[in-house]
C-alpha positions in Angstrom: -70.6 -21.9 17.6 -67.9 -20.5 19.9 -69.3 -17.7 22.1 -67.7 -14.3 22.2 -65.4 -13.4 25.1 -64.7 -9.7 25.5 -61.2 -8.5 26.2 -59.9 -5.2 27.8 -60.8 -2.2 25.7 -57.3 -0.6 25.9 -53.9 -2.0 25.1 -51.8 0.3 27.3 -49.2 -1.8 29.0 -45.7 -0.8 27.9 -44.6 -4.4 27.2 -47.9 -5.0 25.4 -47.5 -1.9 23.2 -43.8 -2.7 22.5 -44.6 -6.2 21.4 -47.4 -5.0 19.2 -45.3 -2.2 17.7 -42.3 -4.5 17.0 -44.4 -7.3 15.5 -44.2 -8.0 11.8 -47.6 -6.8 10.5 -46.3 -6.2 7.0 -48.7 -8.7 5.5 -52.0 -7.6 7.2 -51.2 -3.9 7.2 -50.1 -3.9 3.6 -53.2 -5.8 2.7 -55.3 -3.2 4.5 -54.0 -0.5 2.3 -54.3 -2.6 -0.8 -57.9 -3.5 -0.1 -58.8 0.1 0.8 -57.5 1.3 -2.6 -59.2 -1.6 -4.4 -62.6 -1.4 -2.8 -63.0 2.4 -2.6 -61.7 3.2 -6.1 -59.5 6.1 -7.3 -58.6 8.5 -4.5 -59.3 12.2 -4.8 -56.1 14.3 -5.0 -56.5 15.6 -1.4 -58.9 15.3 1.5 -59.2 14.7 5.2 -59.1 11.2 6.7 -59.9 9.9 10.2 -58.2 6.8 11.5 -60.1 5.3 14.5 -58.1 3.1 16.8 -54.7 3.9 15.2 -52.6 2.0 17.7 -48.8 2.7 17.3 -49.6 4.3 13.9 -48.3 1.9 11.3 -51.4 1.9 9.1 -51.7 5.7 9.6 -48.2 6.2 8.2 -48.8 3.8 5.4 -51.9 5.6 4.4 -50.3 9.0 4.6 -47.4 7.9 2.4 -49.9 6.7 -0.2 -51.8 9.9 -0.1 -49.3 12.7 0.6 -51.8 15.5 0.1 -54.3 14.2 2.6 -54.4 15.2 6.2 -55.1 12.5 8.8 -56.5 12.7 12.3 -55.6 9.5 14.1 -57.1 8.6 17.5 -56.5 5.9 20.1 -57.6 5.5 23.6 -54.3 4.2 24.9 -51.8 7.0 25.7 -48.9 4.6 25.4 -49.9 3.8 21.8 -50.1 7.4 20.9 -46.7 8.1 22.5 -45.2 5.2 20.5 -46.7 6.5 17.3 -45.1 9.9 17.9 -41.7 8.3 18.5 -41.8 6.6 15.1 -39.1 7.9 12.8 -41.9 8.5 10.2 -43.5 11.1 12.5 -41.0 13.8 11.5 -41.5 13.1 7.8 -45.2 13.3 8.2 -45.1 16.6 10.1 -48.1 18.7 9.4 -50.0 15.8 7.8 -50.9 13.6 10.8 -52.4 14.7 14.1 -52.3 11.9 16.7 -54.9 12.3 19.5 -55.4 10.3 22.6 -59.2 9.9 23.0 -61.8 7.2 23.6 -65.1 6.6 21.9 -67.7 7.7 22.3 -66.4 10.7 24.4 -64.4 12.3 21.7 -64.9 15.4 19.6 -63.0 15.7 16.3 -61.0 18.8 15.4 -62.5 18.6 12.0 -66.3 18.7 11.6 -66.4 16.2 8.7 -64.0 13.8 7.1 -63.8 12.5 3.5 -62.7 9.1 4.6 -63.1 7.2 7.9 -60.8 4.1 8.3 -60.3 1.7 11.1 -58.3 -1.5 11.7 -58.9 -3.9 14.6 -60.9 -1.6 16.8 -64.4 -3.0 16.8 -63.6 -6.1 18.8 -62.0 -4.0 21.6 -65.0 -1.7 22.2 -67.5 -2.5 25.0 -70.2 -1.3 22.7 -69.3 -1.9 19.0 -72.0 0.5 17.9 -69.7 3.3 19.2 -67.5 2.8 16.1 -70.4 2.9 13.7 -71.9 6.0 15.4 -68.6 7.7 15.2 -68.5 7.0 11.4 -72.0 8.5 11.0 -71.0 11.5 13.2 -67.7 12.3 11.5 -68.2 11.4 7.9 -69.0 14.1 5.4 -71.9 13.4 3.0 -70.8 10.8 0.4 -67.6 10.2 2.4 -66.0 6.7 2.1 -65.6 4.3 5.0 -63.3 1.3 5.3 -63.1 -0.9 8.4 -61.2 -4.1 8.9 -61.1 -6.4 11.8 -60.6 -10.0 13.0 -63.3 -12.6 12.7 -64.0 -15.0 15.5 -63.6 -18.7 14.5 -66.5 -21.1 14.8 -64.6 -23.6 17.0 -61.8 -23.5 19.6 -59.6 -25.8 17.6 -59.8 -23.4 14.6 -58.9 -20.6 16.9 -55.8 -22.4 18.2 -54.8 -23.2 14.6 -54.8 -19.5 13.7 -52.9 -18.6 16.9 -50.1 -21.1 16.0 -50.1 -20.1 12.3 -49.8 -16.3 12.8 -48.4 -15.9 16.3 -46.6 -19.1 17.1 -43.2 -17.6 16.8 -44.1 -14.3 18.4 -43.4 -13.2 22.0 -45.8 -14.8 24.6 -47.5 -11.5 25.3 -48.4 -11.0 21.6 -49.5 -14.6 21.3 -51.7 -14.1 24.3 -53.2 -10.9 23.0 -53.9 -12.4 19.5 -55.7 -15.3 21.1 -57.8 -12.9 23.3 -58.6 -10.8 20.3 -59.9 -13.8 18.3 -62.1 -14.7 21.2 -63.4 -11.1 21.3 -63.8 -10.7 17.6 -67.2 -10.5 15.9 -68.4 -12.8 13.1 -69.7 -11.3 9.8 -73.3 -11.9 10.7 -72.9 -10.0 13.9 -71.3 -7.1 12.0 -74.2 -7.0 9.6 -76.6 -6.8 12.6 -74.6 -3.9 14.0 -74.8 -2.0 10.7 -78.5 -2.7 10.5 -78.9 -1.0 13.9 -77.5 2.2 12.2 -77.9 4.0 8.9 -75.0 1.9 7.5 -76.8 -1.3 6.5 -75.9 -0.5 2.9 -72.2 -1.0 3.5 -70.6 -4.1 1.9 -69.3 -6.6 4.4 -67.0 -9.4 3.1 -64.5 -12.0 4.4 -61.1 -11.3 3.0 -58.9 -13.9 4.7 -59.0 -16.8 7.1 -59.2 -14.3 10.0 -60.3 -10.9 8.6 -63.5 -9.2 7.4 -63.9 -5.7 5.9 -66.9 -3.3 5.7 -66.7 -0.6 3.1 -68.7 1.8 1.0 -70.1 5.4 0.9 -71.6 7.1 3.9 -74.8 8.8 2.7 -76.1 12.1 4.1 -78.9 11.8 6.7 -81.4 13.0 4.2 -80.5 10.4 1.6 -82.6 7.4 1.0 -80.6 4.4 1.9 -81.6 0.9 0.6 -80.4 -2.2 2.5 -78.0 -4.5 0.6 
């Protein structure tokens, strides 16, 4: 089994952010929204969502477009990412719906006390302590709120990792190819995610593999007084 190699927690270099923002993530980001709607069921007409690790905001904007009566607080620790998100042409159209905030877990206090949905894409593998994400979910989710998290999964062998890099980033700029490879090295395997959830009150969430490089964790966040059974 290939060991995990951590990568820098922030993606804040201008060239790095530009390469990420300009990359074609239509397939994985579109799939994120599709899986969110499939796994969590019909959405309530309006609510408050929290996007942890929003990057340059593409998934945030896609979600806001799907749920126009929802408000979204989107945070990222990289100031360059947040600046890029606010320069997106969609920012004007989403005025009053999305609040982009530069902040890092765990030292962040939300403007809202509780959220009806907490979502996150590709943040877990960046964190020096992955439990920071799951603790934030517990802290910020309203009783019976929904959670949907998606991230990369580390391949078992180096040759499998290189196959994924060439398949999905072979034609991308060198900096994006480098970062994708580093992210695969830093990603967690499903069994490691299950262990993280078992260390919190979120062991009841469903964890599943959804592609040759992605897993998702999803379900309902129970109130602290609820009796939670492990899945």
